C-alpha positions in Angstrom: -13.5 -2.4 -3.6 -10.3 -1.4 -5.4 -6.5 -1.3 -4.8 -4.9 2.1 -4.7 -1.6 3.8 -4.0 -1.6 6.6 -1.4 -0.2 9.7 -3.0 -1.1 12.4 -0.5 -3.1 13.7 2.5 -6.1 16.1 2.4 -5.9 18.8 5.2 -9.3 20.4 6.1 -9.7 22.5 9.3 -13.4 22.8 8.7 -15.4 19.6 8.2 -18.8 18.2 8.6 -19.5 17.2 12.2 -19.6 13.5 11.1 -16.2 13.7 9.7 -14.6 15.8 12.6 -12.3 13.0 13.7 -11.4 11.5 10.3 -8.2 11.7 8.3 -8.4 11.8 4.5 -6.0 10.5 1.9 -5.6 11.0 -1.8 -5.6 7.6 -3.4 -4.8 6.7 -7.0 -6.7 3.5 -8.0 -4.4 0.9 -9.6 -5.2 -1.4 -12.5 -4.0 -5.1 -12.6 -0.5 -4.0 -14.0 -0.2 -2.0 -10.7 -0.2 1.3 -12.8 -2.3 4.3 -11.5 -5.4 5.3 -13.3 -5.9 8.9 -14.3 -8.5 9.8 -11.4 -7.9 10.1 -7.7 -10.3 9.2 -4.9 -10.4 10.9 -1.5 -10.7 8.2 1.1 -11.3 8.4 4.9 -8.5 6.6 6.8 -8.5 5.2 10.4 -5.7 2.8 9.8 -2.8 5.2 9.5 -1.8 4.6 5.9 0.7 7.0 4.5 2.1 8.1 1.2 3.6 5.5 -1.0 1.6 2.6 0.6 -0.9 0.4 -1.3 -4.2 0.2 0.2 -7.6 -1.7 -0.2 -10.5 0.9 -0.5 -14.3 0.4 -0.2 -17.0 2.6 -1.6 -20.4 3.6 -0.3 -22.2 1.7 2.5 -19.3 -0.7 2.9 -17.0 2.3 3.5 -19.2 3.9 6.0 -19.7 0.5 7.8 -15.9 0.1 8.0 -15.5 3.4 9.7 -18.5 3.4 11.8 -20.0 -0.1 12.3 -22.8 1.0 14.6 -24.2 3.8 12.6 -22.9 3.9 9.1 -25.7 6.0 7.7 -24.5 8.9 9.9 -21.1 9.4 8.0 -20.7 11.7 5.2 -18.1 9.7 3.3 -18.2 7.7 0.1 -14.7 6.0 0.2 -12.6 4.5 3.0 -9.3 2.7 3.5 -10.2 -0.7 4.8 -6.7 -2.4 4.6 -3.0 -1.7 4.1 -1.5 -4.2 1.5 1.7 -6.0 2.4 2.0 -7.7 -1.1 0.0 -8.3 -4.2 0.5 -11.4 -6.4 -1.1 -11.5 -9.8 -1.1 -14.6 -12.0 -0.2 -13.0 -15.4 -1.4 -16.0 -17.2 -4.9 -15.8 -15.7 -5.3 -12.1 -16.3 -5.9 -10.5 -19.7 -4.6 -7.2 -18.3 -7.8 -5.4 -19.3 -9.4 -4.9 -15.9 -8.7 -1.4 -14.7 
């Protein structure tokens, strides 16, 4: 899992049948200093997150299971928003700041 900041929405009128009812967001992963990394991840979203919000995202099977608990193998996604963050508290003394 990772924390990320929603920076946009992906609009696609043609999608795989397994993704037909899914909304996709552009998410910038964050490091411990809450700064964005240089890469972005496209995440499926069923929670209604929007631009500027911090979200928790999952990869792989965990992402597919969060979106479709009964048949995760049938989804064609690799990442999903699994939570919208209200607040992040980081103990600066316990972190060396090197985790990105």
